[in-house]
C-alpha positions, 0 to 999 in steps of 0.5 A, a space after each residue: 500500500 501507498 501512504 504518507 504522500 507528500 507534494 513538497 520537497 521535504 520527504 527526505 527529512 522524514 526519511 533521515 529521522 526514521 532511519 536514525 531512529 529505527 537503526 535497520 540492519 539493511 537499507 538498499 538504494 535502488 538506482 541511486 548510485 550517482 547520488 546516495 543521499 541517505 548514505 549514512 544509513 544505506 548498506 547496499 546499492 543496486 544500480 548499473 553505476 557503481 558508487 564512487 564516494 559512498 561506503 556500501 555494498 554494490 550490487 550491479 544490475 540494470 534495473 530495467 531487465 528481468 535477468 538482473 533482477 533474478 540475480 538480485 532476488 537470488 541473493 535476497 532469497 539467501 540473505 532475507 529481504 532488506 528492511 527498507 528501500 529507497 528509490 528516488 528520481 529513478 522511475 522517470 528515467 528508465 525504460 521499464 519502471 513497472 518492473 522496478 515497482 514489481 521488484 521493490 516489494 520482493 526485495 524489501 519490506 517497505 520503502 520510500 519512492 520520490 520523483 519530479 511532480 507532473 507540474 515540474 515535468 510539464 512546466 516550460 522553462 524547467 531545464 532549458 539552459 543558456 543559449 550557449 548550452 542549447 547550441 552545444 546540445 543541438 536543440 535550438 532555442 525555446 522553453 521546453 517542457 520539463 526535463 529533457 532526459 525523462 521518459 515518464 511522468 508520474 502521478 498518484 490518484 486514489 493511492 495508486 501510482 500512475 505512469 504516463 509516457 512522456 511523448 513528444 506531443 506534450 510540446 504542442 498539445 493545448 490544455 496544459 497551461 495549469 502546469 506553471 512555476 507559479 502553481 508550485 512552491 519550488 523550482 524542483 518540485 518533488 512528489 513522494 510516498 512511503 509504501 509497505 507490502 506492495 506498490 499499486 500502480 498502472 501505466 496509462 491506457 495499459 501502455 497501448 498507444 491507441 486506438 489512434 493518435 488523436 484519441 490517445 492524446 485527448 485521453 492523456 491530457 484529460 487523465 494527467 490532470 487528475 490526482 497529485 
C-alpha cells in the first residue's frame, strides 16, 4: 500500500529521522548510485553505476531487465529481504519502471519512492539552459517542457501510482497551461510516498498507444490532470 504522500520537497527529512531512529540492519538504494543521499544509513546499492564516494555494498544490475533482477532476488532469497528501500528520481528515467515497482516489494519490506511532480515535468522553462548550452546540445532555442532526459511522468490518484509516457506531443498539445512555476512552491518540485507490502500502480491506457493518435492524446491530457 501507498501512504504518507507528500507534494513538497521535504520527504527526505522524514526519511533521515526514521532511519536514525529505527537503526535497520539493511537499507538498499535502488538506482541511486550517482547520488546516495541517505548514505549514512544505506548498506547496499543496486544500480548499473557503481558508487564512487559512498561506503556500501554494490550490487550491479540494470534495473530495467528481468535477468538482473533474478540475480538480485537470488541473493535476497539467501540473505532475507532488506528492511527498507529507497528509490528516488529513478522511475522517470528508465525504460521499464513497472518492473522496478514489481521488484521493490520482493526485495524489501517497505520503502520510500520520490520523483519530479507532473507540474515540474510539464512546466516550460524547467531545464532549458543558456543559449550557449542549447547550441552545444543541438536543440535550438525555446522553453521546453520539463526535463529533457525523462521518459515518464508520474502521478498518484486514489493511492495508486500512475505512469504516463512522456511523448513528444506534450510540446504542442493545448490544455496544459495549469502546469506553471507559479502553481508550485519550488523550482524542483518533488512528489513522494512511503509504501509497505506492495506498490499499486498502472501505466496509462495499459501502455497501448491507441486506438489512434488523436484519441490517445485527448485521453492523456484529460487523465494527467487528475490526482497529485
